[in-house]
C-alpha beads as a LAMMPS data file, in Angstrom:
LAMMPS data file: protein, C-alpha beads

115 atoms
114 bonds

1 atom types
1 bond types

-500.0 500.0 xlo xhi
-500.0 500.0 ylo yhi
-500.0 500.0 zlo zhi

Masses

1 110.0

Atoms # bond

1 1 1 0.000 0.000 0.000
2 1 1 1.161 3.505 -0.774
3 1 1 1.703 5.518 2.436
4 1 1 -0.653 8.432 1.752
5 1 1 -0.588 11.306 4.271
6 1 1 -4.051 12.457 5.308
7 1 1 -3.672 16.016 3.958
8 1 1 -2.834 14.878 0.398
9 1 1 -5.565 15.273 -2.224
10 1 1 -6.090 12.455 -4.706
11 1 1 -7.263 13.287 -8.224
12 1 1 -8.587 10.880 -10.850
13 1 1 -7.768 11.927 -14.402
14 1 1 -11.063 10.853 -15.952
15 1 1 -11.127 9.606 -19.501
16 1 1 -8.460 7.458 -21.127
17 1 1 -4.741 7.885 -20.773
18 1 1 -1.994 6.480 -22.990
19 1 1 -0.412 3.950 -20.635
20 1 1 2.852 4.052 -22.602
21 1 1 3.528 7.390 -20.928
22 1 1 6.067 7.506 -18.147
23 1 1 6.509 9.833 -15.230
24 1 1 7.361 12.941 -17.269
25 1 1 4.563 12.342 -19.804
26 1 1 1.964 11.933 -17.066
27 1 1 3.249 15.019 -15.227
28 1 1 2.945 16.958 -18.481
29 1 1 -0.636 15.677 -18.842
30 1 1 -1.413 16.939 -15.322
31 1 1 -0.172 20.400 -16.319
32 1 1 -1.765 20.611 -19.756
33 1 1 -5.028 18.691 -19.380
34 1 1 -5.889 19.090 -15.714
35 1 1 -4.324 22.545 -15.287
36 1 1 -2.638 21.567 -12.008
37 1 1 0.914 21.524 -10.688
38 1 1 2.214 17.916 -10.539
39 1 1 4.895 18.981 -8.019
40 1 1 2.425 20.413 -5.473
41 1 1 2.169 17.154 -3.492
42 1 1 -1.166 15.863 -4.782
43 1 1 -1.623 12.311 -6.089
44 1 1 -2.836 11.803 -9.671
45 1 1 -4.353 8.513 -10.840
46 1 1 -4.641 7.550 -14.533
47 1 1 -6.417 4.625 -16.207
48 1 1 -5.882 3.199 -19.679
49 1 1 -8.371 2.131 -22.315
50 1 1 -8.620 -1.516 -21.255
51 1 1 -9.357 -0.492 -17.661
52 1 1 -7.175 -3.110 -15.987
53 1 1 -4.098 -0.870 -15.526
54 1 1 -3.716 2.294 -13.491
55 1 1 -0.699 4.521 -12.985
56 1 1 -0.226 6.910 -10.092
57 1 1 2.206 9.815 -9.883
58 1 1 3.028 11.639 -6.691
59 1 1 5.614 14.235 -5.740
60 1 1 6.282 13.843 -1.999
61 1 1 8.515 16.898 -1.640
62 1 1 11.723 14.974 -2.322
63 1 1 11.003 13.524 -5.739
64 1 1 8.410 12.173 -8.133
65 1 1 7.182 8.579 -7.753
66 1 1 5.403 6.443 -10.332
67 1 1 3.262 3.502 -9.232
68 1 1 1.504 1.048 -11.537
69 1 1 -1.000 -1.718 -10.840
70 1 1 -2.610 -4.174 -13.243
71 1 1 -5.588 -6.333 -12.312
72 1 1 -5.360 -9.934 -13.502
73 1 1 -9.136 -10.097 -13.861
74 1 1 -11.716 -7.338 -13.813
75 1 1 -11.398 -3.600 -14.367
76 1 1 -10.828 -0.546 -12.237
77 1 1 -14.123 1.318 -11.899
78 1 1 -13.814 4.818 -13.268
79 1 1 -16.032 7.911 -13.508
80 1 1 -17.270 9.011 -16.929
81 1 1 -15.345 11.745 -18.801
82 1 1 -18.320 14.064 -18.336
83 1 1 -17.546 14.181 -14.594
84 1 1 -14.364 16.191 -15.177
85 1 1 -11.623 15.840 -12.581
86 1 1 -12.733 13.813 -9.564
87 1 1 -11.197 13.971 -6.090
88 1 1 -11.316 10.887 -3.850
89 1 1 -10.194 10.094 -0.295
90 1 1 -7.210 7.916 0.675
91 1 1 -9.655 5.202 1.805
92 1 1 -11.351 5.221 -1.603
93 1 1 -7.931 4.924 -3.271
94 1 1 -7.175 1.898 -1.089
95 1 1 -10.466 0.307 -2.189
96 1 1 -9.629 1.039 -5.829
97 1 1 -6.169 -0.518 -5.549
98 1 1 -7.755 -3.667 -4.067
99 1 1 -10.134 -3.967 -7.033
100 1 1 -13.157 -2.925 -4.980
101 1 1 -15.765 -0.431 -6.199
102 1 1 -14.706 2.714 -4.321
103 1 1 -18.233 4.139 -4.649
104 1 1 -19.893 1.005 -3.215
105 1 1 -17.258 -1.188 -1.504
106 1 1 -17.566 -4.795 -2.759
107 1 1 -15.001 -7.139 -4.290
108 1 1 -15.284 -7.144 -8.090
109 1 1 -13.404 -10.465 -8.339
110 1 1 -12.493 -13.121 -5.805
111 1 1 -10.295 -16.045 -6.920
112 1 1 -11.749 -19.493 -6.362
113 1 1 -8.490 -21.435 -6.637
114 1 1 -5.034 -20.651 -5.375
115 1 1 -3.230 -21.833 -8.446

Bonds

1 1 1 2
2 1 2 3
3 1 3 4
4 1 4 5
5 1 5 6
6 1 6 7
7 1 7 8
8 1 8 9
9 1 9 10
10 1 10 11
11 1 11 12
12 1 12 13
13 1 13 14
14 1 14 15
15 1 15 16
16 1 16 17
17 1 17 18
18 1 18 19
19 1 19 20
20 1 20 21
21 1 21 22
22 1 22 23
23 1 23 24
24 1 24 25
25 1 25 26
26 1 26 27
27 1 27 28
28 1 28 29
29 1 29 30
30 1 30 31
31 1 31 32
32 1 32 33
33 1 33 34
34 1 34 35
35 1 35 36
36 1 36 37
37 1 37 38
38 1 38 39
39 1 39 40
40 1 40 41
41 1 41 42
42 1 42 43
43 1 43 44
44 1 44 45
45 1 45 46
46 1 46 47
47 1 47 48
48 1 48 49
49 1 49 50
50 1 50 51
51 1 51 52
52 1 52 53
53 1 53 54
54 1 54 55
55 1 55 56
56 1 56 57
57 1 57 58
58 1 58 59
59 1 59 60
60 1 60 61
61 1 61 62
62 1 62 63
63 1 63 64
64 1 64 65
65 1 65 66
66 1 66 67
67 1 67 68
68 1 68 69
69 1 69 70
70 1 70 71
71 1 71 72
72 1 72 73
73 1 73 74
74 1 74 75
75 1 75 76
76 1 76 77
77 1 77 78
78 1 78 79
79 1 79 80
80 1 80 81
81 1 81 82
82 1 82 83
83 1 83 84
84 1 84 85
85 1 85 86
86 1 86 87
87 1 87 88
88 1 88 89
89 1 89 90
90 1 90 91
91 1 91 92
92 1 92 93
93 1 93 94
94 1 94 95
95 1 95 96
96 1 96 97
97 1 97 98
98 1 98 99
99 1 99 100
100 1 100 101
101 1 101 102
102 1 102 103
103 1 103 104
104 1 104 105
105 1 105 106
106 1 106 107
107 1 107 108
108 1 108 109
109 1 109 110
110 1 110 111
111 1 111 112
112 1 112 113
113 1 113 114
114 1 114 115
């Protein structure tokens, strides 16, 4: 789990993002598309077209970090592009990273076999 301080705001970049982008490309997208400063300490979450991969960038005051998570089965639930930029809480981010609907916490997939 990412250690998220309580005062940090978490922003979902709604819509689709090119998941080939790295840290600098995503930071540039934060500046150009969202109109925010990627070095201000907020967390930005991006989702690709297939919906099973998210990338997170965060500047913690010392440097920029890039996190990625891919679900083996299922998709990350995402707001529609009409919603604009959406802010969520650290608890909702934790639900999202576990593959649980952050709007209505339930597991979207539970493995039946261990192997």
